[in-house]
N, C-alpha and C positions, 0 to 999 in steps of 0.2 A: 443521400444526405451528409451533408459537412458535418463537421465534429467541430465544436463550439470552444474554444482552448481560452483560457485567462491566466496572464501573465504576471506573476506575485515576486519582483525582485527589488531591490535598491539599488541594484547598477544599473543604471541606462545603458548601459554595452550591453551586456546578457540578456536584457530583453529586445534590443534592437536585433542582436543576434538570433534568437532563438525566432521572433516575430516574422524575420527574413526567410527562414530556412521552415516553417512551419504552413507559411503563406503559401509558399511555393508547390504547395501540394494540393491537388484539387479537390481530395475530401477534407480536410482540413482548414480550420479558421482563427487567424487570433480575431477576439471580439471586443478584447480590453485589455488594457495592462494597470499593477497597482504596485506603486513604490513600499509596501510596507503593508504589516497583517492587519494594521488597524485598518484599512481603507476594504478590503475583503468583504467583507457583510455587505456593503453597500452596494460593491461591484458584481455581487453575485448577484445580489437584486435586483440591479437593473438589465443586466445582460445575459443571465438564464447559461453562464457554460458548461460546458457538458463534464469537461477536465480543466483541473485548475493545478497549473505548475506552481508550485509553493516553494520557495526558499525559507529553508529553514533559520537561516541568522537574519534578521533584520532587527533595526535599533529600536522599534515603539514596540510593536508589540510579531511576535518571531513566529515562525512558520508552525510552532507543537500548540500556543496556544489558540492561533486564528483555526487551526483544520480543528480540535475541540469544540470551538464554537459551531462550525459550520457542521457538523457531526451532529452535532447535540440541539441545535437553534431549527433546521429544515427537517420538513418528514421525506425532503424527497434531495437531500444533497447532492453538488456535484461528486464526480471522483476526483481525488486528488493524487497527486506525484508530487510527495519532497523533492527538491534539486541542493545538493549540497556538493562542495568540494571535495570533502572528505569523509573516506567509506565508511573508518570507526568511527564516526561520531555520535557523543552521547544525543544530540538533537537529534538525529536521525533515528534512533532506539524507542528516543521516546514519541515521536513522532508516528511510528509505525502503533505503538502501543493504543496511541490517538485514536486510531483509524484510519490513515494514512493508508491508502491499496498499492504502496511498492515507492522506490525512490530511485532516482537517478543519479548520477555522478555528472557537475560541470562538463565535464571532458568526455563525455559520451561521444560516440558517434552521431550524425546527424540520422543516418536510418536507425540507426537503434531508441533515438529519440521519436521519431514519427510510430514506428512498431510501436513502438512503450504507450502513447498517446491512444491510437489503435485499440489494441490489448486493452486498456484499463475502462477506455469506453462502451467496449463492447462486454464488460462486465468483470473482465479477468482480474487476477494480483498479479503484481507483478512481486517474483516468489526466486529471489538468492539464494539459497540453500546456505553456501559456504559465508556469506556476508551475513545472513542474521542469527547463522551459529554464534560466527567471531563476534558479534552484537552483542547478543546474549550469555555469551565466558566473558565478556569484556562490561558489561553495565546489569545484567537481567537474574547476577547469580542469587537464587531462594534459600541460599541453606537447607536445601531438604524440605522444605516447606513443600506441604502436600495442597488441592484444593477438594471441595464436596464432588465437584462433576469428575476426578478419578475413577470413582466406583460406580459411578453412570455409565459410563461406554462400556458398550460390549468387547469382546476381544477383537470382533473383526473391525468395531470403529475404532479401537488401540492400532490397529495394523495401518487403517487405512490416514491416521493422524501421522503416526511416523513414516509414511512415505510419501506424503502430502510436506514435511520437514525436509525433505528429502529432495521437492522439486518437480517430484511427478506430477505430469498433467492425471487427470481423469481416466484416460486410456492408456496410460501406461500403468496406473494403479489397476485397473481390469485388468490387464495382460499378465504381471507378477501375482495376482492374487486368485486368478479364473475366473472373472466374473462378468456381467457385465458392465458395459460403462455404466448406466441406468441405473445398475445397483448403485455402483460406486458414489455418481450422482448423489443417491439415497443418505446414502451413509453420510456423505460429506455435509447435507441439510440438516442430518441428525446432530453432528459433530460442532457444527455454528451454533445450532439451538441450545446443545448442551454448553457449553462455553459463551452462548452469549458472545457469540463475535462476530464482528460483520464480515469475514472475509476470511479464505483461506490462510493470509498474511495475518493478521490478529490471533488466528486461532494457533498459529505455528510457533508465536511471542509466548502467548497465555501458556504452550504445551512448556514453553521452555521457563518461563517465570515461578511457575509451582514445582518445578521439577520433574513432568511428566516425560518431557526429554532430559539427558544432560547433554549440554553443547559442547563437551571434549569431545 
């Protein structure tokens, strides 16, 4: 099965470079391009991509607003990876809060970009613990605010969320807590439901935002 990719970036050279490396892969295909976030809804409606590589800084409609629109307007939106020049970027943090499934730097090696597309298309998130912790420390300080869901997490769910924030996979969490991967999967599902988070990345962002986990 071919993974269909939509490229969104206001720089033609960036789009051309990404298209060249993506189309060289037998299981990946660029089905369309957009030069601004304002073009994204129509492109998604026409092309039905599995994954959108979304630049965060664009002149008319940025990647944050485009991400919010797709995730709120569509019952089955594509998976979204935001692409940025700078890792410590408030735009990236806001895009992750909005529900993007991860981010990549424009200097990321081609093989890592391909791996990221496949990972996200398969339903996982790109979770970079150190980067998200740094972003949360810079832009997400909550001043100690809590959230109603804090008291609804069981002790084991709280343990799982903290390990998620460290970037552990379900298998790694299972090994750490001496439970089965299926049990961890159930805990993760319960955590996402209680936090009303779309995925692991958004759950970790919310945990930092509400001081459940401190970024220091």
